[in-house]
N, C-alpha and C positions, 0 to 999 in steps of 0.2 A: 809415876807409872813405870814399872820395870818388867821387862819380858824375861821369862826363863830361856835358857839356852836352846830348848827344843823348839821354842816358838819363834826364835829370831832367825829370819831367813831373808835372803836377797838373791835374785837371780840375774843372769848374765845377758846373753847375746843380744845384738842390735840388728834390726832390719834397716836397709838403707832407703828410708822413705821421707826424706826431707823435702819440704814444700815452702820455699822462702816467702812467696807472696802471701801465703796463708799464715805463716808464723807471725807476720806483724800483727795479726789480731789477737796474739797472746794465748796460745793453747796452754793447757794445764802443764805440759812438760815438752820441751824441745826435743826433736829427733835429730841428733847431730853427731853420732858416733857409729858409723857403719861398722859391721862385722858379720860374722856367719849367722844365718837364720837358726833360731832354735827350733826343735822339734819335741813333741808334736805341736801342730799349730791350732788344735782344737781339743776340747774335753767336753763330753756330754754327761748330764746328770739327769736323774729322774725325780720329778716333783709331781706326785699323784699321777695324773693322766697326761701331764705335760712332759715333753723332752726339752731340757734347756741346755744349749751348747755355747760354751765360752769360745770366742774366736780370737785367736792372737793375731790381730792385723798389724802389729809392729811393737817394737820396743824402742826406748830411748835412753841413752846415757846423758847424764848432766853433770858437769863440773860446778862446784861451789853451790850445793844445794841450799845452803843458808841464805843465799840470795832469793830463793823461792819460798822456803819453809821456815817458820819461826821467826818472822821479821821482828816480832816484838820481845825476842829474848836475846841475850848477849851471845858472843861466840863461845865463851867458856861453857855456858849451859848446854848450848847445841852440841858442843864436842863432848861434853860429858854424857849427855843423854844418848848420843849415838854410840859411843864406846860401850856403855852398859848394855847396850842392845846388840853388840857385835856387828855393827855396820860402820863403814867409813863416814866421816864428817865432810869429805872433800869430794865425794862422788856418789851419785845415786843412779839407779836404773828404774825406769818407769815402763809400765805395760800398758797397751792400748787394746781393750777387750770389748768389742761389739758383741752382743748376746742375741742369739737366734732362738726364739721360743716356738716350738712346734706343739700346738694344742690339739692336733688331729683334724682340726678344721682350718686353721690359719697358721702360717709360718711367719712370725713377726719378729723383724730385725730391729734391734735397738741400738742406734748409732752406727756410723760407718766408717770410722777409722780416718786417717789423714788422707789416704789415697785408695782408690778402687783396687789396685793391683794387690796390696797386702790383704785387703778384706776378701777378694775372691779367692786368694791362695788358701786362706784359712777355711772359707766356706767349702772349697773343693776337697780339702783334707777331711772335712766333716761329712761329705757325700751330698752337698747341697749346690745347686746351680742358681744363677740369678733369676731364672724364671720361676723357681720354686717359692720366692718371697712374695707373700701376698700384701704385707704391710710393712712400711718403714716408719719408726718412731724414733724422733730426735729428742733426747732429753734436754738438750740446749744447743746452742749455735756456735761454740768454739770450733776452730777449724779442725781439730783432731776428732771431732764427732760428726762434721758434715763433709769432709773431704771426699769420701767415697761415694757421695750421691751421684757424681758424674766421673766419666773417665777422662783422659787427657784431652780428648777432642770436644769435651762438653756433653758428650751424649749420656742420657740416663743409664745408670748401672742396672736399675730395675725398672724397666719401662712399664711393666704391667701392674706395679704395686701401687697401693693407696699410701698416702703420706699423712702422718699425724705429728703435731708438735703443741707445745703449749701456747695458748693465746698471748700471754703476757710476754713470753719469750720472743715470739715472732714480732710482736708490735715494738718492742724495744730495738731489736736489731734492724727492723724495716725503717726506723726513723734515724739511724745512724750513717747511712751511706758506707757501710763496711764492705771492703773489697770481697772478702770470702763469702759473706751472707749474699751479696749481690750475684756473685758467680754460682754459688752452689744452692742456695735455698729459694731465693726469690723466683727462679724459673718454675718452681713447683707450687707457687702460691695458689693458683686457681685449682689445684688438685688436693689441696691441704685441708685436712680437719683439724679444728682447733680444739684443745683440750683445757680445762681447768682442773685444779686439784679436786680429788674425789671423783672424777669422772672416769668411766671405763673406756679403755682403748679397744678392748674386746672382753668377752666374757671370762672373768677370773684375771683380768689385767687392769688395775686401777692406778691412775696417776696419784702420786703423793707430793704435797707441797715441800719443796726443798730449796726455797729461795735463799739467795746470798752469794753463791759461787758466780751466778749470773741473776739478772732481776727475775727470770721466769723459770729457772732450773727445776726440773721435775725428777723425782725418783718414781719407781714403779713397783707396785706390790703384785706379786704373783700368787695365786691361790688355786690349788687343785687337790682333790681327795683329801681335804683336811690338812694339807701341808701348805707352807707358806715361804716364800723367799722375797728379799727386797733388792732390787736392782737400784743400788744407791748412786749410780753415775759418778759424778765428782764431788760428792759430798765429803768424803775423806779420801785423800790421794795418796797417802803413805801410812803404813800400818804403825809406824813409830811417831813420825813428825807431825801427823794429822790426827789419826785415829786414838793413839795413846795420849796425845796431847791436844785436845780439841780446841783449846783456847789459843793455840799458836797461830798467828797470822800467815796467811798464804798470799803470795804476791797476785796470783790470778783470781783471787776472790774479789768480785766487784764491790761488795759490801761486807768487810771483814767481821764486823760485829754480828751482823745477821747470819753470816755463813757458820761462825762459831756456835751460834744458838742453834742453828739447824743440825750442826754436828752432834751436839749434846742431846737434842730432842730425838733424832732418828736412831743414834747409837744407844741411847738409853732404852727406846722402844724395843730395838733388837734384843738387847741384853735382857729385858723384862721378859719378852715372849720367847727367848731362847731360838730366835728365828735366824736362819743362815742369810748372808748377804752375799751379793756379787757387786764388787766395786771396780769400776772401769781401769782404774790404774794400779789396783793392788796386784801383788805377785801372782803371776798366772798359775793355776787357772782362775785365780781371782775370788774364789768362793771360800767363806770362812764363817766363823762365829765371832761374837764379841761378848765380853763379860766386864762388869765394872772392876776397876783396879785402881785404888787410891782416887786421885782427882780425874782419872781418865779412863780408858778402856783397853782391855788386852786382846789382841787378835789371835784367834785360834783357827789355823788353817784347816780346811776341809781334808780329810783323809778318805774316808769310805762311807760317810753317813747318807749321801744321796746317791751311792752306787747301786 
């Protein structure tokens, strides 16, 4: 797979959102290189009667990305693929993008970032307050998706919201004794509604099986007014090293073969339906299209299609 010059992009600045206790649970990307905060912190799109807002809750720089992506290819292959796509092989920048979906009836937040502060800053930029959130949906329970459930004092960030997550995902982490899960997710267990693939979280919001990254990882399909968009969460976490090379192994994928099969299935569906996706770690605002290209897929960033 080769990207053209106009589709090869990488973005910069980093928010200082490190959380060492949570990082031990292996988030998809470590946040470890503070710098100035990028602006804007939010971007909204129209999907039928829905308003979809991407929230930049943080970014993270990572050295030696080959230690995370492409574990099953040699260094020369990794460097060549990176160079041909105009990105450095020794450095990467990841983005942390919770998504707020306003249906007109509900305001549904998908994932919460690493810490509440970054999430709330992005929400404020978009004109939303914590009390506006009616539902919090967790795609999976890695720390960069659950960290913003509570503030530094352990108080709920969204005390009036309903909470939803995958049954298989919750059951997996509940049996692990994981520090991040116990601190952030377990306190909401009695308020949690559990989902299986193909169940609706709300009208027009359907869970999609995306197992592999974690045992119960879910994507979510949004549909309104004849339009669709897939929130892919951590299905593909880099537009070259994962999306363009879906068989490259990723350190944080619990079941690497299953995760690769999931990438091929969901990216193939998106390409066939010409449906946009929003990927949690993709270059902000994280929305784009995919099309088949050789043995992988080409990332086409959103420009104005949903504006």
